C-alpha positions as CSV (number, residue, x, y, z in Angstrom):
1,M,-16.9,-3.8,-17.0
2,H,-17.6,-5.5,-20.3
3,R,-17.4,-4.2,-24.0
4,P,-20.5,-4.3,-26.4
5,T,-20.4,-7.5,-29.0
6,D,-23.8,-7.1,-30.1
7,G,-23.0,-3.7,-32.5
8,P,-23.7,-0.6,-31.2
9,A,-26.9,0.2,-29.1
10,H,-29.7,2.5,-30.9
11,P,-32.0,3.9,-28.3
12,E,-35.2,4.8,-29.8
13,P,-35.8,7.9,-31.0
14,R,-39.0,9.0,-28.9
15,R,-36.9,8.6,-25.8
16,V,-33.4,11.4,-26.8
17,D,-33.1,14.1,-25.7
18,P,-31.8,16.7,-28.2
19,H,-30.0,18.8,-25.5
20,V,-28.5,16.0,-24.5
21,L,-27.7,14.5,-27.7
22,G,-26.0,17.9,-29.0
23,A,-24.2,17.5,-25.3
24,L,-22.6,14.1,-25.8
25,L,-21.8,15.1,-29.5
26,D,-19.7,18.0,-27.9
27,R,-17.9,16.3,-25.9
28,H,-16.5,13.8,-28.0
29,G,-15.7,16.2,-30.3
30,W,-18.0,16.6,-32.8
31,H,-18.0,19.8,-34.7
32,R,-21.2,21.9,-34.7
33,R,-21.7,23.7,-38.4
34,G,-24.9,26.0,-37.6
35,G,-28.3,25.2,-38.9
36,A,-31.6,26.7,-39.1
37,A,-31.4,29.3,-36.0
38,G,-33.8,28.4,-33.3
39,H,-35.0,25.4,-35.6
40,Y,-31.8,22.7,-35.6
41,T,-28.2,22.2,-35.6
42,R,-25.8,20.7,-37.9
43,W,-23.1,18.2,-36.7
44,T,-19.9,16.4,-38.5
45,P,-17.8,13.8,-36.7
46,P,-14.2,14.9,-35.6
47,G,-10.9,13.8,-37.5
48,P,-9.9,12.8,-40.6
49,G,-10.6,9.7,-42.1
50,T,-14.2,9.5,-41.2
51,T,-16.9,8.8,-43.6
52,P,-18.4,11.8,-44.1
53,T,-21.4,12.3,-42.2
54,S,-23.6,15.3,-41.2
55,L,-26.5,15.0,-38.4
56,L,-29.2,17.2,-38.1
57,I,-30.1,17.8,-34.7
58,P,-33.6,19.7,-34.0
59,D,-33.4,22.5,-31.2
60,G,-35.9,20.7,-28.8
61,R,-38.7,18.4,-28.9
62,A,-41.6,20.9,-29.9
63,F,-41.0,20.4,-33.6
64,P,-43.2,18.1,-35.5
65,D,-40.3,16.2,-37.3
66,C,-38.5,16.2,-34.1
67,D,-38.4,11.9,-34.0
68,D,-37.9,11.4,-37.9
69,L,-34.6,14.2,-37.8
70,L,-33.5,11.9,-34.3
71,A,-34.1,8.8,-35.8
72,E,-32.2,9.7,-38.6
73,A,-29.4,10.6,-36.9
74,L,-29.5,8.0,-34.7
75,D,-28.9,5.7,-38.1
76,A,-25.7,8.2,-39.5
77,L,-24.4,7.3,-36.1
78,A,-24.3,3.8,-36.2
79,R,-23.2,3.7,-40.1
80,S,-20.3,5.9,-39.1
81,T,-16.9,5.1,-39.3
82,A,-16.1,8.0,-36.3
83,P,-14.7,5.8,-33.5
84,S,-16.7,8.3,-31.1
85,A,-19.8,7.4,-32.7
86,R,-20.9,3.8,-31.2
87,D,-19.6,6.2,-28.0
88,V,-22.4,8.4,-28.2
89,L,-24.8,5.6,-28.9
90,T,-24.0,3.8,-25.8
91,A,-24.2,6.9,-23.6
92,L,-27.7,7.5,-25.4
93,A,-29.1,4.3,-24.6
94,V,-27.9,3.8,-20.9
95,P,-27.0,7.2,-19.0
96,S,-23.7,7.1,-18.0
97,D,-21.1,9.0,-16.5
98,E,-18.3,8.7,-18.3
99,V,-14.3,7.9,-16.9
100,R,-11.5,8.3,-19.2
101,W,-8.4,7.0,-18.2
102,W,-5.0,8.0,-20.3
103,C,-1.5,6.5,-20.0
104,G,2.0,8.6,-21.5
105,T,4.1,6.3,-23.7
106,G,7.4,8.1,-23.4
107,H,6.5,10.6,-25.8
108,D,3.3,12.3,-24.8
109,T,3.9,15.6,-22.5
110,G,-0.2,14.9,-21.2
111,P,-3.2,13.7,-21.5
112,P,-4.4,13.8,-25.1
113,D,-7.4,15.7,-26.9
114,P,-10.4,13.8,-26.8
115,L,-10.8,14.5,-30.7
116,G,-6.6,13.4,-31.4
117,A,-4.6,10.3,-30.6
118,P,-1.1,9.9,-29.6
119,A,1.9,9.7,-32.1
120,E,2.2,5.8,-31.6
121,A,0.2,3.3,-30.9
122,A,-0.1,1.5,-27.7
123,P,0.8,-2.3,-27.5
124,W,-1.8,-4.7,-27.0
125,T,-0.3,-5.2,-23.0
126,A,-0.6,-1.9,-22.2
127,Q,-3.9,-1.9,-22.9
128,D,-4.9,-5.3,-20.7
129,R,-2.7,-3.4,-18.2
130,L,-4.7,-0.2,-18.2
131,R,-7.9,-2.4,-18.1
132,A,-7.0,-4.0,-15.3
133,A,-5.7,-1.0,-13.5
134,A,-8.7,0.8,-14.6
135,R,-11.4,-1.6,-13.0
136,Q,-8.9,-2.0,-9.7
137,V,-9.9,2.0,-10.1
138,L,-13.6,1.2,-9.9
139,V,-13.8,-1.5,-7.3
140,A,-11.9,0.9,-5.0
141,A,-14.6,3.7,-5.4
142,A,-17.6,0.8,-4.8
143,L,-15.6,-0.2,-2.1
144,A,-15.4,3.0,-0.2
145,V,-19.5,3.5,-1.1
146,H,-20.1,0.8,1.5
147,G,-17.6,2.6,3.5
148,H,-14.6,4.5,4.3
149,A,-11.7,2.0,5.9
150,R,-7.8,2.1,5.1
151,H,-7.7,-1.4,4.2
152,H,-11.3,-2.9,3.1
153,G,-9.7,-6.4,2.4
154,A,-12.4,-8.8,1.0
155,R,-15.0,-6.8,3.1
156,H,-18.1,-5.7,0.8
157,R,-16.2,-7.2,-2.2
158,D,-19.1,-8.6,-3.9
159,R,-21.0,-5.8,-3.5
160,A,-18.5,-3.7,-4.4
161,R,-18.0,-5.6,-7.6
162,A,-21.8,-6.0,-8.5
163,L,-21.4,-2.5,-8.6
164,V,-19.3,-2.1,-11.3
165,D,-20.2,-5.1,-13.4
166,G,-22.8,-3.1,-15.5
167,V,-19.9,-0.6,-16.5
168,L,-19.2,-0.4,-20.3
169,V,-15.8,-0.3,-22.0
170,G,-16.1,2.5,-25.0
171,T,-14.2,1.8,-28.5
172,P,-10.7,2.1,-28.0
173,P,-8.8,4.9,-29.6
174,P,-6.7,4.2,-32.8
175,A,-3.7,4.6,-31.0
176,G,-2.0,5.3,-27.9
177,C,-2.7,4.5,-24.3
178,G,-6.5,5.3,-23.5
179,L,-10.0,4.1,-22.3
180,T,-13.0,5.4,-21.6
181,A,-15.9,3.4,-19.3
182,F,-19.2,4.4,-19.3
183,V,-21.0,3.8,-16.0
184,P,-24.4,3.8,-15.6
185,V,-26.0,6.4,-13.4
186,T,-28.5,3.8,-12.2
187,P,-27.4,2.5,-10.2
188,A,-23.5,3.2,-10.1
189,R,-23.6,7.0,-9.8
190,P,-22.9,6.9,-6.1
191,V,-19.5,5.0,-7.6
192,T,-18.2,8.2,-9.6
193,E,-19.5,10.6,-7.4
194,R,-17.1,9.1,-5.0
195,L,-14.5,8.8,-7.3
196,H,-14.5,12.1,-8.0
197,H,-13.4,13.2,-4.4
198,A,-11.2,10.3,-4.0
199,L,-8.9,10.9,-6.9
200,H,-8.8,14.7,-5.8
201,A,-8.0,13.6,-1.9
202,A,-5.2,11.5,-3.2
203,R,-4.0,13.9,-5.4
204,E,-3.5,16.4,-2.7
205,A,-2.2,14.1,0.0
206,V,0.5,12.8,-2.2
207,D,1.4,16.4,-3.5
208,Y,1.4,17.1,0.8
209,Q,3.8,14.4,1.5
210,R,6.2,15.0,-1.3
211,A,6.5,18.9,-0.2
212,T,6.6,17.8,3.6
213,G,7.6,14.3,4.2
214,R,4.8,14.2,5.8
215,P,1.7,11.7,5.3
216,D,-1.0,13.2,7.5
217,A,-3.1,14.0,4.6
218,F,-3.6,10.3,3.7
219,D,-5.2,10.2,7.3
220,T,-8.1,12.9,6.4
221,A,-8.1,11.4,2.5
222,V,-9.6,8.2,4.2
223,A,-13.2,10.3,4.7
224,A,-12.9,10.9,1.1
225,G,-13.0,7.3,0.0
226,V,-8.9,6.9,-0.1
227,S,-7.7,3.4,1.0
228,R,-5.1,0.8,0.6
229,E,-7.0,-0.5,-2.9
230,L,-7.1,2.8,-4.2
231,T,-3.3,3.8,-3.9
232,E,-2.4,0.2,-4.8
233,A,-4.9,0.9,-8.3
234,L,-3.1,4.0,-8.8
235,V,0.0,2.1,-8.8
236,A,-0.8,-0.6,-11.3
237,L,-1.6,2.6,-13.2
238,V,1.1,4.0,-13.2
239,H,3.7,2.0,-13.0
240,G,5.4,1.4,-16.1
241,T,4.3,4.7,-17.6
242,E,5.5,7.9,-18.2
243,G,2.2,9.7,-16.4
244,A,-1.2,8.6,-15.6
245,A,-4.4,11.0,-15.8
246,V,-8.2,10.1,-14.9
247,T,-10.8,12.1,-16.1
248,L,-14.8,12.3,-15.5
249,A,-17.7,13.6,-17.4
250,W,-21.2,13.5,-16.1
251,A,-23.9,12.2,-17.9
252,P,-25.8,14.9,-19.6
253,A,-29.4,13.8,-18.4
254,A,-28.5,13.7,-14.8
255,G,-26.1,16.7,-14.4
256,A,-23.3,17.0,-11.6
257,P,-23.9,15.7,-8.2
258,A,-24.1,17.8,-6.1
259,G,-20.5,18.7,-4.3
260,C,-19.0,18.0,-7.6
261,A,-16.8,20.0,-10.1
262,T,-19.6,20.1,-13.3
263,R,-16.8,19.7,-15.4
264,P,-13.7,18.1,-13.4
265,E,-10.3,18.7,-14.8
266,P,-8.4,15.8,-14.9
267,V,-6.5,14.2,-12.3
268,E,-2.4,13.4,-12.7
269,F,-0.2,11.1,-11.7
270,T,3.3,10.2,-12.4
271,P,6.2,7.5,-11.4
272,G,7.3,10.5,-8.9
273,D,4.1,9.9,-7.0
274,L,4.8,6.4,-6.5
275,P,6.9,5.9,-3.7
276,A,4.0,8.1,-1.4
277,L,1.7,6.1,-3.0
278,R,3.3,2.9,-2.0
279,Q,3.8,4.0,1.6
280,A,0.4,5.2,2.5
281,G,-1.2,1.8,1.2
282,D,1.6,-0.1,3.3
283,R,0.5,2.4,6.3
284,Y,-3.1,2.0,6.1
285,L,-2.7,-1.7,5.8
286,R,-0.8,-1.6,9.3
287,D,-3.0,0.7,10.6
288,E,-6.3,-0.8,10.5
289,P,-7.4,-2.2,13.3
290,S,-9.0,-5.9,13.9
291,V,-12.4,-6.2,14.3
292,P,-14.3,-8.4,17.1
293,A,-16.8,-10.4,15.7
294,R,-19.7,-13.1,16.9
295,V,-19.7,-15.0,13.3
296,T,-21.8,-18.1,12.3
297,G,-21.6,-20.3,9.3
298,A,-21.3,-23.3,7.5
299,V,-18.5,-25.8,7.8
300,V,-17.3,-26.5,4.2
301,R,-13.3,-27.5,5.1
302,L,-11.5,-29.6,8.0
303,C,-8.0,-29.9,7.9
304,R,-6.1,-31.2,10.4
305,S,-2.1,-32.5,10.3
306,G,-3.1,-35.5,12.8
307,P,-5.7,-37.5,14.4
308,R,-5.7,-35.1,17.9
309,G,-4.4,-31.7,18.4
310,A,-5.6,-27.9,17.0
311,G,-6.9,-27.5,13.3
312,T,-7.9,-25.3,10.6
313,V,-11.7,-25.2,9.5
314,R,-13.2,-23.0,6.3
315,L,-16.4,-21.4,7.1
316,R,-19.4,-20.1,4.5
317,V,-20.3,-17.2,6.4
318,L,-24.0,-16.9,7.2
319,S,-23.8,-13.9,9.4
320,G,-21.4,-12.0,11.2
321,A,-19.2,-10.5,9.2
322,D,-19.0,-8.8,5.3
323,V,-16.8,-11.3,3.9
324,P,-18.0,-14.5,2.0
325,R,-15.6,-17.4,3.7
326,L,-13.3,-17.6,6.6
327,R,-10.4,-19.8,7.5
328,V,-10.2,-20.2,11.4
329,T,-7.6,-22.3,13.4
330,L,-9.3,-24.3,16.2
331,D,-7.9,-25.7,19.8
332,E,-8.6,-29.5,19.6
333,D,-12.1,-29.1,21.6
334,A,-13.0,-26.5,19.4
335,Y,-12.1,-28.3,16.3
336,R,-13.8,-31.7,17.5
337,T,-17.3,-29.3,18.1
338,A,-16.9,-28.2,14.7
339,V,-16.3,-31.9,12.9
340,H,-19.7,-32.6,14.8
341,A,-21.3,-29.4,13.1
342,H,-20.4,-30.3,9.9
343,L,-21.3,-34.1,10.1
344,A,-24.8,-33.4,11.7
345,G,-25.2,-30.5,8.8
346,L,-25.7,-27.4,11.6
347,P,-24.1,-24.0,11.4
348,L,-21.3,-23.1,13.8
349,R,-20.9,-20.1,15.7
350,L,-17.6,-18.6,17.3
351,S,-16.5,-15.7,18.2
352,G,-13.1,-13.9,17.8
353,D,-11.3,-10.7,16.0
354,L,-11.6,-10.7,11.9
355,D,-7.9,-10.1,11.7
356,S,-7.2,-7.2,8.8
357,R,-3.8,-8.0,7.7
358,A,-5.2,-11.0,6.2
359,G,-7.6,-9.2,4.5
360,F,-10.4,-9.6,7.3
361,R,-10.3,-13.7,5.8
362,R,-9.5,-14.9,8.5
363,L,-10.6,-14.9,12.3
364,T,-8.1,-15.3,15.6
365,G,-8.5,-15.8,18.9
366,A,-11.5,-18.0,18.3
367,H,-13.4,-19.0,21.1
368,D,-17.3,-19.9,22.4
369,V,-17.0,-22.0,19.6
370,E,-20.9,-23.9,19.4
371,P,-23.2,-25.5,16.8
372,V,-26.5,-23.7,16.0
373,P,-29.4,-25.6,16.3
374,V,-32.1,-25.2,13.5
375,D,-35.0,-26.4,12.3
376,D,-35.3,-29.5,10.0
377,A,-36.0,-27.2,6.9
378,E,-33.0,-25.2,7.3
379,R,-30.9,-27.9,7.9
380,D,-31.6,-29.5,4.6
381,R,-31.5,-26.3,3.0
382,L,-28.2,-26.0,4.1
383,L,-27.0,-29.0,3.1
384,K,-28.0,-28.7,-0.4
385,A,-26.5,-25.3,-0.5
386,L,-23.2,-26.9,0.4
387,D,-23.3,-30.2,-1.7
388,G,-23.4,-27.4,-4.4
389,E,-19.9,-26.2,-3.7
390,C,-18.2,-29.3,-3.4
């Protein structure tokens, strides 16, 4: 998740849909001032202290001067001092769903109007914490895209991060603790769709537990994408604040996904929700079962306290587990087999249980340990890959 550093994105006028541009301007608080009915509309930026800007937006692409008007509007947005102007250009250049985070500072009573700013500026450290928590929330949603689980651990972690690596961070507000992320519809629409369902399910589960004292709703919330990773992310988001809210806004060009509200309401969490979220996370970790697996991996590290006895082996997983690396403790004979496989440049195959409490990064109860024969070409490729890691 990163902020563009090379100036505002500037899409080509011929690729801009005037209706999408108008929807984005409206979303970001620009004021519609009328214009020639059926021909164009005029928009001015929100808030005081911005350079006077007037955008003339055609009502459709049927007008012969459509591209000229759009080019002038895009140039005016690029020059505008309104903080939202850059966000509008970003959303036009990369059709994106917008996810907005807000954290209360102790003087706010709820999520601020997007046109205004809270009274107090947020400390730099608060913005850093918010950004880290926001990324945790998105990664948790991306993990749920790959499958529902109470505790994902290290499984699918690389693929989840790859889904959110293309997310852009919008211009921070001049004051207050807020953040906007632009999540590209392609390929990350499944992330925002899952996030929509998971946030609402988490909110309902917290309400149910606070009202009844029972955690049952967190069991059914797993099917909506709630997990230990999401509860931890929400705790990080809320901790140290007076409350936090997450709001989704769908890319105008793509519309809302099936089964999602067209204009989702903010989902808010408060410090009073933290005990329920922490208890749910602990319960998810405790209840997630270990997974039997038959794993093939390359030995990248060997460790034993003495010349004889059991030892610990670190594997780079080639198949059989959705984690990049595994740690496994082997008895003396199996450890000797792992040493020979390593010296011969051969993968090792073994069975056991992926320990959920270790984030599925440890294999316990290892048995049926054996080297895997490979041809010379594959052996050379594997050895070169291992040399690159060392």
